[in-house]
C-alpha positions in Angstrom: -1.1 -14.7 -8.9 0.4 -17.7 -6.8 -2.9 -19.8 -7.0 -4.1 -20.4 -10.7 -7.7 -19.2 -11.7 -10.0 -20.9 -14.1 -12.4 -18.3 -15.6 -15.8 -19.6 -16.7 -16.9 -16.4 -18.6 -16.0 -12.9 -19.1 -18.6 -9.9 -19.5 -21.8 -11.8 -19.0 -24.7 -9.6 -18.5 -27.1 -12.6 -18.1 -25.2 -14.8 -15.6 -28.2 -17.3 -14.9 -28.6 -18.2 -19.0 -24.7 -18.5 -19.5 -23.2 -19.7 -16.8 -21.6 -23.1 -17.2 -20.8 -24.2 -13.7 -22.4 -23.9 -10.4 -21.4 -20.9 -8.1 -19.3 -21.2 -4.9 -22.0 -21.6 -2.0 -21.2 -18.3 -0.7 -21.3 -16.4 -3.9 -24.6 -18.3 -4.7 -26.2 -17.1 -1.8 -24.8 -13.6 -2.3 -26.3 -13.5 -5.8 -29.6 -14.6 -4.8 -29.9 -12.2 -1.9 -28.7 -9.4 -4.0 -31.3 -10.0 -6.8 -33.9 -10.3 -4.0 -32.9 -6.8 -2.5 -33.0 -5.0 -5.9 -36.4 -6.4 -6.8 -37.9 -5.3 -3.6 -36.4 -2.2 -2.1 -37.9 0.9 -2.9 -41.3 -0.7 -3.6 -42.4 1.0 -0.2 -42.8 4.8 0.2 -40.0 6.5 2.3 -40.7 9.1 4.9 -41.3 11.5 2.4 -44.1 9.7 0.7 -41.6 9.0 -2.3 -40.5 5.5 -3.8 -36.5 5.5 -4.0 -35.2 2.3 -5.2 -31.5 1.6 -5.3 -29.8 1.8 -8.9 -26.8 0.0 -7.7 -26.1 -2.9 -5.0 -22.7 -4.7 -4.7 -21.6 -7.6 -2.0 -18.1 -8.0 -1.2 -16.9 -10.5 1.0 -13.3 -11.2 2.2 -12.9 -14.8 3.1 -9.7 -15.0 4.8 -7.7 -17.5 6.8 -4.5 -16.4 8.5 -1.7 -17.5 10.8 0.7 -15.2 12.9 3.6 -16.3 14.7 5.5 -13.5 16.7 8.4 -13.5 18.9 10.6 -10.8 20.6 14.0 -11.2 22.6 14.1 -14.7 21.6 10.7 -15.9 22.7 7.3 -16.4 21.3 4.6 -13.8 22.2 1.9 -15.1 19.9 1.1 -18.1 17.7 -2.3 -17.8 16.3 -4.6 -18.9 13.5 -7.8 -17.0 12.5 -10.7 -17.5 9.8 -13.0 -14.7 9.1 -15.7 -13.4 6.7 -16.1 -10.0 6.4 -19.1 -8.3 4.2 -19.1 -4.8 2.6 -22.5 -4.0 1.2 -22.6 -0.9 -1.3 -26.0 0.5 -1.8 -26.4 3.7 -4.1 -29.5 5.7 -4.6 -30.2 8.2 -7.0 -28.5 8.0 -10.4 -24.8 7.6 -11.4 -24.8 11.5 -12.1 -25.8 12.3 -8.4 -26.3 9.7 -5.8 -25.9 9.4 -2.1 -22.2 9.2 -2.2 -21.8 12.7 -3.5 -19.3 15.1 -1.9 -18.4 14.5 1.7 -20.7 11.6 1.9 -18.7 9.3 -0.2 -17.0 7.3 2.8 -20.6 6.3 4.0 -21.3 4.2 1.0 -20.2 0.7 2.4 -21.9 -1.0 5.3 -19.8 -3.6 7.0 -20.7 -6.9 8.9 -19.0 -10.1 9.9 -20.6 -13.2 8.3 -20.9 -16.6 9.7 -18.0 -19.0 8.9 -20.0 -22.0 7.6 -21.8 -22.2 4.2 -25.2 -21.9 6.2 -27.7 -20.6 3.6 -30.2 -19.4 5.9 -27.7 -17.7 8.3 -25.6 -16.1 5.4 -28.8 -15.0 3.9 -30.0 -13.4 7.2 -26.6 -11.5 7.5 -26.8 -10.0 4.1 -30.5 -9.1 4.6 -29.6 -7.1 7.8 -26.4 -5.6 6.3 -28.5 -4.6 3.2 -31.2 -3.0 5.1 -28.9 -0.9 7.3 -27.0 0.5 4.0 -30.1 1.1 2.3 -31.3 3.3 5.2 -28.2 5.2 5.4 -28.2 5.6 1.6 -31.7 7.2 1.8 -30.8 9.5 4.5 -27.5 10.8 2.7 -29.2 11.1 -0.6 -31.7 13.5 0.9 -28.9 15.3 2.4 -27.2 15.5 -1.0 -29.9 17.0 -2.9 -30.4 19.6 -0.3 -26.6 20.6 -0.4 -26.8 20.6 -4.1 -29.4 23.5 -4.0 -27.6 25.7 -1.7 -24.0 25.2 -2.7 -22.0 27.0 -5.3 -21.2 25.2 -8.6 -18.5 22.8 -8.1 -15.4 22.9 -9.9 -15.6 19.5 -11.4 -19.2 18.3 -12.2 -18.5 14.8 -13.2 -21.1 12.0 -11.9 -20.5 10.0 -8.9 -20.2 6.5 -10.4 -18.9 5.2 -13.7 -20.8 2.8 -15.8 -18.6 -0.3 -16.6 -19.1 -3.7 -18.1 -20.0 -6.5 -15.6 -17.1 -9.2 -15.2 -17.4 -12.7 -14.4 -14.4 -15.0 -13.2 -15.0 -17.8 -10.9 -11.6 -19.2 -9.4 -10.9 -21.9 -7.4 -11.0 -20.9 -3.6 -7.7 -20.1 -2.1 -6.5 -23.1 0.1 -5.7 -22.5 3.9 -2.1 -21.7 4.4 0.2 -24.8 4.9 2.5 -24.0 7.6 4.5 -26.2 9.9 4.0 -24.3 12.8 6.2 -26.1 15.0 9.2 -25.3 12.5 8.2 -21.9 12.1 7.8 -21.2 15.8 11.4 -22.3 16.2 12.6 -20.2 13.0 10.9 -17.3 14.2 12.2 -17.7 17.8 15.6 -18.2 16.4 15.7 -15.2 14.5 14.4 -12.9 17.3 17.2 -14.4 19.5 19.9 -13.0 17.1 19.2 -9.4 18.7 20.7 -10.5 22.0 23.9 -10.2 20.4 23.3 -6.4 20.1 22.8 -5.1 23.7 21.9 -1.7 22.3 18.8 -2.8 20.4 15.9 -1.9 23.0 13.2 -3.6 21.4 12.8 -6.0 18.5 10.0 -8.0 16.9 10.0 -10.8 14.4 6.9 -11.8 12.9 5.7 -14.2 10.3 2.1 -13.7 8.8 0.7 -15.9 6.1 -2.7 -15.4 4.6 -4.8 -17.0 2.0 -8.0 -15.1 1.0 -10.8 -15.7 -1.6 -12.5 -12.2 -2.4 -16.1 -13.0 -3.5 -17.8 -10.1 -5.5 -21.4 -9.6 -6.8 -23.3 -6.6 -8.2 -26.6 -5.6 -9.8 -25.0 -4.8 -12.9 -24.1 -8.6 -13.3 -20.6 -8.9 -12.0 -19.8 -12.3 -10.2 -16.3 -12.8 -9.1 -14.3 -15.3 -6.9 -10.7 -14.6 -6.9 -8.1 -16.3 -4.5 -5.1 -14.6 -3.3 -2.1 -15.9 -1.0 0.6 -14.0 0.8 3.6 -14.5 3.2 5.5 -12.1 4.8 8.2 -11.9 7.5 8.6 -8.6 9.2 11.7 -7.6 11.0 11.7 -4.4 13.4 14.1 -3.2 15.9 14.6 0.0 17.9 17.7 1.6 19.4 18.4 4.8 21.3 21.1 7.2 20.9 23.0 8.7 23.9 21.3 12.3 23.0 17.8 10.7 23.2 17.3 10.2 19.4 15.3 7.1 18.7 16.4 5.1 15.7 14.8 2.3 13.9 15.3 -0.4 11.1 12.7 -2.5 9.5 12.9 -5.2 6.8 10.4 -7.3 5.2 10.5 -10.4 3.0 7.5 -11.1 0.9 6.3 -14.1 -1.1 3.4 -15.8 -2.4 3.6 -18.7 0.4 5.9 -19.2 3.3 7.7 -22.0 1.4 9.0 -19.3 -1.2 10.5 -16.9 1.7 14.3 -17.0 1.9 16.0 -20.0 3.8 16.9 -19.5 7.4 20.9 -18.8 6.8 19.9 -15.8 4.5 17.4 -14.3 7.1 20.0 -14.5 9.9 22.6 -12.9 7.8 20.1 -10.0 7.0 19.1 -9.6 10.8 22.7 -9.4 11.9 23.3 -6.8 9.1 20.4 -4.9 10.5 21.6 -5.2 14.0 25.1 -3.9 13.1 23.4 -1.0 11.2 21.7 0.3 14.3 24.7 0.3 16.4 26.5 2.0 13.9 23.6 4.5 13.5 23.4 5.3 17.3 26.8 6.3 17.1 26.6 8.2 14.1 26.5 12.1 14.2 23.3 13.6 13.6 22.7 15.4 10.2 22.9 19.2 9.5 20.1 20.7 7.3 21.3 20.3 3.5 20.2 21.4 0.3 22.3 19.8 -2.8 23.1 16.7 -4.8 21.7 13.4 -3.7 21.5 9.8 -4.8 18.8 7.6 -3.9 19.4 3.5 -4.0 16.8 1.8 -6.3 14.9 0.9 -3.1 14.8 4.3 -1.8 13.9 5.7 -5.3 11.0 3.1 -5.3 9.7 4.6 -2.1 10.3 8.1 -3.0 8.3 7.7 -6.2 5.3 5.9 -4.7 5.2 8.7 -1.8 6.1 12.1 -4.0 4.4 11.1 -7.2 2.3 8.1 -7.1 -0.4 9.5 -4.6 -0.9 12.8 -6.8 -1.4 10.4 -9.7 -4.7 9.1 -8.0 -7.7 10.0 -9.7 -9.9 11.2 -6.8 -7.0 13.6 -6.0 -8.1 15.8 -9.2 -11.5 16.5 -7.9 -12.7 18.1 -4.7 -12.8 21.7 -3.2 -10.2 20.2 -0.7 -7.9 18.7 -2.9 -4.7 20.5 -4.2 -4.9 18.8 -7.8 -1.1 18.9 -8.3 -1.5 17.4 -11.9 -4.9 17.9 -12.7 -4.1 20.5 -15.5 -1.0 18.9 -16.5 -2.2 16.2 -18.7 -0.3 16.0 -22.2 2.2 18.3 -20.4 5.8 17.2 -19.2 5.9 16.6 -15.5 9.2 14.5 -15.3 12.7 14.6 -17.4 11.9 13.1 -20.7 14.3 9.9 -20.2 11.6 8.7 -17.3 8.5 6.9 -17.9 5.9 5.7 -15.0 3.2 2.9 -15.3 1.1 0.8 -12.8 0.9 -2.6 -13.6 -0.9 -4.9 -11.1 -1.0 -7.5 -13.5 2.6 -8.3 -13.3 3.5 -10.5 -10.4 7.1 -10.6 -10.3 10.1 -8.1 -11.1 13.0 -10.4 -12.1 13.0 -12.9 -9.3 11.2 -10.8 -6.7 7.5 -11.3 -6.0 5.5 -8.1 -6.2 3.0 -7.6 -3.5 1.0 -5.0 -5.1 -0.8 -7.4 -7.9 -4.2 -8.4 -8.2 -6.4 -9.9 -10.9 -9.5 -7.9 -10.1 -10.1 -4.6 -8.1 -12.2 -3.8 -5.4 -14.8 -2.8 -7.6 -14.9 -5.9 -9.6 -13.0 -4.4 -12.4 -10.2 -6.3 -14.3 -6.7 -5.1 -13.3 -4.8 -3.5 -16.4 -1.4 -2.0 -17.0 -1.9 1.9 -16.9 0.9 4.1 -18.5 0.7 7.2 -16.3 3.7 8.9 -17.7 5.3 8.5 -21.2 8.7 10.0 -21.9 8.2 12.6 -19.3 4.8 13.6 -20.3 1.6 12.9 -18.0 -0.9 10.9 -19.9 -3.7 9.8 -17.2 -4.6 9.0 -13.8 -5.1 6.1 -11.3 -8.9 5.5 -11.8 -11.6 3.9 -9.6 -15.3 4.1 -10.7 -15.3 7.7 -9.2 -15.2 9.9 -12.7 -13.2 13.2 -13.0 -13.1 15.7 -15.9 -11.6 14.1 -19.0 -11.7 10.6 -17.4 -15.1 9.1 -17.1 -14.1 5.3 -16.7 -12.2 3.0 -14.4 -9.0 1.6 -15.4 -9.0 -1.2 -12.7 -7.3 0.5 -9.8 -10.1 0.9 -7.3 -8.9 -0.4 -4.1 -9.9 -0.2 -0.6 -9.3 -2.3 2.7 -12.3 -3.9 4.0 -15.0 -1.6 5.4 -13.8 1.3 3.1 -14.9 3.0 -0.4 -12.5 2.2 -3.1 -10.4 4.8 -4.5 -7.8 5.1 -7.3 -4.7 3.6 -5.9 -1.4 2.3 -6.8 -0.6 -1.3 -7.3 2.6 -1.9 -8.8 4.2 1.3 -9.6 7.1 0.9 -12.3 9.8 3.6 -13.1 11.7 3.0 -16.2 14.7 5.4 -17.7 16.4 5.7 -21.2 19.3 7.7 -19.5 21.1 4.9 -17.4 24.6 4.3 -16.5 26.1 1.6 -14.2 25.7 2.7 -10.5 29.5 3.2 -9.8 29.3 6.0 -12.7 26.4 7.6 -10.8 28.3 7.9 -7.9 31.0 9.5 -9.6 28.3 11.9 -11.2 27.1 12.6 -7.4 30.6 13.6 -6.6 31.1 15.9 -9.4 27.7 17.6 -9.1 28.9 18.3 -5.5 32.2 19.9 -6.7 30.3 21.8 -9.4 28.0 23.5 -6.6 30.8 23.8 -4.0 29.4 21.3 -1.5 31.9 19.4 0.7 29.8 16.4 0.2 26.5 14.8 -1.6 24.2 12.6 0.2 23.4 8.9 -0.5 20.1 7.5 0.6 20.8 3.7 0.8 17.2 2.8 2.6 14.2 4.8 3.2 11.3 3.6 5.4 8.0 5.5 4.7 6.7 9.0 4.4 3.7 11.0 3.8 2.4 13.3 1.1 0.1 16.3 1.7 -2.2 16.7 -1.2 -5.1 18.7 0.3 -5.5 22.3 -0.9 -5.4 23.9 2.7 -1.9 22.8 3.3 1.5 23.2 1.5 1.6 20.6 -1.5 4.7 19.2 0.2 6.1 15.8 1.2 8.2 14.4 3.8 10.0 11.2 3.7 12.0 9.2 6.3 15.4 7.9 5.3 16.7 5.2 7.3 20.5 4.8 6.1 22.1 8.0 5.0 25.6 8.5 3.8 27.7 11.8 3.2 29.8 11.1 0.4 32.8 13.6 0.3 34.4 15.3 -2.7 37.9 14.9 -1.4 37.9 11.2 -1.0 37.3 10.7 2.5 35.3 7.3 3.3 31.5 7.9 3.3 30.2 9.0 6.8 26.9 7.7 8.2 24.6 10.1 9.4 21.3 9.9 11.4 18.2 12.0 12.0 17.9 12.9 8.3 14.2 13.8 6.8 13.5 14.6 3.1 11.3 17.4 2.6 10.1 19.5 -0.4 7.4 20.0 -3.1 6.8 17.4 -5.9 7.1 19.5 -8.9 10.6 20.8 -8.0 11.8 17.6 -6.6 11.0 15.3 -9.7 12.5 17.9 -12.3 15.8 17.7 -10.7 16.5 14.0 -11.7 19.4 13.8 -14.2 20.2 10.5 -14.4 19.7 6.9 -13.3 21.4 3.7 -12.8 20.9 0.6 -15.1 19.6 -1.7 -12.1 16.4 -1.5 -10.7 15.1 -2.4 -7.1 11.7 -3.5 -5.8 10.0 -2.1 -2.6 7.2 -4.3 -1.1 5.0 -2.6 1.8 1.6 -1.4 3.0 0.1 1.9 1.9 -2.4 3.7 4.1 -4.6 6.4 2.7 -8.2 7.4 3.0 -9.5 4.0 1.4 -7.4 2.2 4.2 -4.2 0.0 4.2 -3.6 -1.9 1.0 -0.4 -4.1 -0.2 1.8 -2.2 -2.8 4.9 -2.5 -4.7 7.3 0.2 -6.4 10.3 -0.5 -8.7 12.6 2.1 -9.7 16.5 2.5 -10.5 19.1 4.3 -8.3 18.6 8.1 -9.2 20.9 11.3 -9.1 19.0 14.4 -8.2 21.0 17.9 -8.7 19.2 19.2 -5.5 17.4 17.7 -2.5 16.4 19.2 0.7 16.8 17.7 3.9 16.2 18.5 7.6 16.7 17.2 11.1 14.3 14.6 12.6 13.0 15.5 16.1 15.8 15.1 18.4 14.0 13.2 21.2 14.3 13.9 24.9 14.1 10.5 26.6 17.4 9.1 28.5 19.0 5.8 27.4 17.9 3.0 29.6 19.1 3.2 33.1 19.2 -0.4 33.8 21.7 -2.5 31.9 20.0 -4.6 29.2 20.0 -8.2 30.5 21.7 -9.4 27.2 24.6 -7.4 28.7 24.7 -9.5 31.9 24.2 -12.6 30.4 27.1 -12.2 27.9 29.3 -11.0 31.0 28.3 -14.3 32.8 28.9 -16.4 29.9 32.6 -14.8 29.5 33.4 -15.1 33.1 32.2 -18.6 33.1 34.5 -19.4 30.3 37.5 -18.0 32.0 36.7 -20.1 35.2 37.2 -23.2 32.8 
């Protein structure tokens, strides 16, 4: 991580006896109040006359300082600072084999509350007390429902428990410092970057946003875990929209990420990137609309990284292998080939960089207090394991440090830094030649080259087809007769994961990085994916929705301003 952490102890079941330095004030209050709750709750009978004590409680606090600067059309629309402390309390009653979070009640395990910003012991303790009482009450109600449901429902396919037993972790790092940002300088920089879009009158909307955050995550549990882990992140986001004459809306987005604002690219590099983005939008709105296609395709490294994250990564998350509603694409495929034998896939949140590029999916401890670790998911094409939180599944009863969640959500097995490697790689120009040869072999006039992909979604539930849809931003037809590549618009990649993945036949010898935010049941979290460019013998695409809105009727003010400038120049 960007901020160095100094560990005091590791795996300390008796913190008070072994701790060699005082806890940070907030973590000390959290620990004291948690111990008091564990010693007191359940001593009084509930409404049924039974005494039900919690077997597990955890407190997690995100103490975050952030700064945001946003501009559009060359002017600032926001410049603000924020400091917040948000508490998640998790209370479990029953026992790890069956507790109040079972089945459809899993999402109710967390109770969230805003905490005071000052280290006022009484104010903090009172807030913790209030949230714990609310969480305990909810846990009791749900536990009674769970037991009733267990008596009347059919036997579940996977009868694994609801919570795994793990070793407690203790790691006290220095609190993250407040982001150091020269706001005057960065307001000017963001404003100037947004102003570049005035050179592109067909760009109807744009936003340039700088977000810098320093966060210390405090975690304590009744098992003995005590954690204080800092994290810093800076992100510059560029987003712009245009509309083609036929009503199709088109957008381009680009992000630049680093641990701090000082590590972001210099202004000249950002200016070049934004002009390229503007030119790309102008070219896209004039490009022909795609036709449905099923044939050979080549994904750039960045596009392949997004593709693997969406199509494969989500299906390797542990909780997707369990539950009546989950499609369980790979549940029965452990120790069986799911990819070509030259491909391997790991997820390594301990890795902070790939080459010189920072990986935003890195972290030291997950959101259940478990040490992050590299997990080799697929080796030489063979599936070996899944991304595990503390939610067990058949054959995999423990966490591997991938329990992740946004504040206010229950952690699930999620991706961190998904890394794809290949033993069958060729230089990228050679891969392009292979694309053309494959198109000729199939009698196709062209193959498709996907330069950039924005996002997508993966359907993993059982009541829907096990399919995916990925939205490319920049797609070219690569003609077999030597004609120049042709940019097309309105492309959507569709298909089923098992079929798509097994049609990869070669990769390039250079990998690229995708950094972004991923949203799922446990909320939005930062992720990274790394992959080389890939050649597929077959990929199916369809048209995106056309759109029916007209292009703007009034001329863009940028056009009027440019005309006046030109007239003034002629007058001189």
